[in-house]
N, C-alpha and C positions, 0 to 999 in steps of 0.2 A: 817804097821809100826811096824818095828823091833827094839826091845828095846836091850840094851846092859848091860851085867853084869858088875859089878865094875872091875872084872878080864878084860874083853875084853875092857873097856874104858882105863884101864891102857896100854894095847898094842896100842889102837888107840893114845894115848897120846905121845907115842914114835914115831909112825909113823909120826905123825904131826909135832913132834919136828925136825925130819929129813926134812920134807918139808920146815920149816921154816929156818932151819939151810942153806939149799940149796939156799933158795931165797934170804938170806942175803949174801952169796957168790957171788951169779950172779948179785946182785944189785950192789955190790962193784965193779964188773968189768965191769958194762954198762957205758962204756965211750966213748965220740967220737972218731970214727974211728974202734971201735969194732963191727964185724958182729954179727947179731942174731943166725947165725949157729954156732959160737964160744962160745956163752953163753949157748947155748944146750948142745954141748959137755962137757963144764964144768960141767954143771949141772948133766948129765948123768954119768960121771967119780966119782963124789963125791957120788951120790946115791949108786951106785955099790960099791964104797970103803967101805960105811957104812954097807953095808950087805943088801940094799934095791933093788928095782926093779921099773924103771920108769913105773908109772901107765898109762900114756898116750900113750906111744910108742906102735903103732900096734892097740889101741883101735879104733874099727871101721875104721881101716885104716889109722888112724892118724899118721904121720911120726915122730914127734918130742917128746922129752922128755918134753920140755916146750911148752906153748903157748907164744909167744913174740908178742904183739900187739902193733903197734907204731902209735902214734897220733890219727887219726881217725878210727883206728882198735879197735873195741870193744873188741873182744875176738876171739881166735883161729887162731891167727895170726901164721903162719907157719915159724919157723927157716929157714934163707936163707942166704947162703954165699953173695948174691947181695943185702942184706939188711944192710947197713953200718950205724950205728948210728950217728948222727950229733948233734952238740950243739944245745941245746933248745928242743930236741924231748922229747915226753912224752912215756915210755915205761911201758905197763902192762905185769906182768910176772905171769904166772898161772903154778904151779906144782903140782903134784900128785906122791905118792909113795905108794907101797905095801912093808910091813914089817910084817914078821910073820903073814900073813895071812889076815891081814886088811890094809884098804886103809887111806891115808891122803890126804888131798887136802886145798890148799890155794893159794891166790893170792896178789899181791902188785903192785902198780902203782909207778913209780920212775921218777925222773928228769934225763935227761942226760945233765950234765953241768948246766947252768942257763937257767931256763924255763920263760915263760911269767907269769905275774901276774895271767891272766885268768887261766892258767894251774895249778898254785900254788892253787888257790881257788877251782877249780875243784878237785883236789887231797884231800884238807883237807876236802870238803864237804862229798866226798864219803867215806873217812875214818871215818867220823862222822855218816853216815848213817848206816854203819856196826857196829859202836858202840850202836847206839841207837837201832838196831835190836837186838844185843846180849842182851841188857839189859832187854828185853821182854821176854826172853828165860827162863820163871818162870813156874813152874807146874800149871796146870790148866788154863793157857791162852790158847788162840786159835791160831791155825796156821796162820791164815791171820793177826794176831797182828804183825807179823814180818814184812811181806809186808808193812803194813800200816805204820810203823815206818820208815821204808826206804823212802816211796814215801813223807810222810809229810816232812821229812828232805831236801831231794833233789829239790821237788818243792818250798818249801819256799825260797830256794837258787835261784830258777828260772831256775832249771836245768831241763832235760828230763830223765824219769826212762825208761830203756829198757824193754820191755815186751816180746820180741822173746825169751829170755833166762831166766832161773830161777836157783835158787838153789836147793839143793836135800838132801834126807837122804844119808847117807853113813856109810859103815862098812865093811862086807865081801866083799862087792861089791862097785864099785865106784859110781854108780848111784843106790839108794834105793829109794822107796817110803817114805815119800811124797814129791811131787814137792813143791817148796817154791817160789812162785811169789814174785816179789819185789815192789808188789803194793798190798792195801787193796781192800775193806774197812775191818776194824777190827772187831773180834768178830766172825768170821766163820771158818769153817774147824775143823779138830780134835782138842781134847786137848791135849797140850803138857804133856808128862809124862816122869818122870825120866827114863833115860835110853836111850831116844830118842837122836840121833845125827844128826844134820843137818848142811851141808855145805852151810852158808850163803854167798850170793855173789852180792852185789849191783853192777850194771854196770850203770853208770851215764853219761849221754851225756850233753857237753856243750850247744847243742840246742836241736833239736826235739829228740823224742825218735826212730824215725824211723831206720830201719836196712836194710842193702842190703848185699847181699852175692857175693864174687868174684867168677870167673869161677873156682876155684880150688875145689869149694864146702865146704870149711871151713872157710875163712877169712870173718869175719862179720865187715861191717864197718857203721859207722853213714850216714844215708841219705843224710844229709846235708853238709857233709864233716868236720864237727866240731870235736873237741877233745873228747874223752872218757876216762873215769877211771874205775877201776874195782879193788875191794877189796874183800878177801874172807878168813874165817876161819871156821873150823870145830867145832861146838860148841855142847856140852852135856849138856842136861837138868838134874839137880839133885835135890834133896829136897832142897838143899841150895842154888839153884840158876844156872846160867849158868856157865859152865866150858869151857873155852876156850882151845882146846885142844892143846899140844904143846907149850903153853905160860904160863900157870898157873900150878903150882904144888899142888896136892893133897895128 
């Protein structure tokens, strides 16, 4: 478990601010008729213009700057010129950058035009799962408290929590220890300590938690074909509680 100094956290705050700025830009452009490849190109141009580098592009062979996951795709949807967004689609956008030697990582799920009430509820609950997980990022809590908060929130709403993918530590590497499952039970694992940064990322399915992977080796879909949503922030533990990097100024 790698702990960051206040100076390192300040750099990570800037990296995550660029991630979130990029996600806002892309979300505004996610309209019917736009391809996910066009969104990917927009994100890369913006990141590079701000002095950053796309963190995902080339990582273990991944071809895109963004993960663009539509409807039943949970995560790792590859941007594609053949994937044209349609009215009513649900689009998850995952973005990472490297800035001044540190990584930022965040994800949001946005509607394309007007979506179904079921989709709206799924997005709202998944965002709430993230907020409740962030709230437990306090010194001397246990790592599994994070996943327990997510699981309780999602299952209380009747949704499935993806087990196949997890959150993670982040810093000078995109993926650091520890892994952060999105399920409990609480009270297990290492103690959370000031300076720890975790990328917390609930992936919540409208139906069962099962996952299938496409032939491309990346695209992960819901097993039952139902919708999925994904939110993520990189969050630091401090003596004063959680710090959502890129969002809150310290």
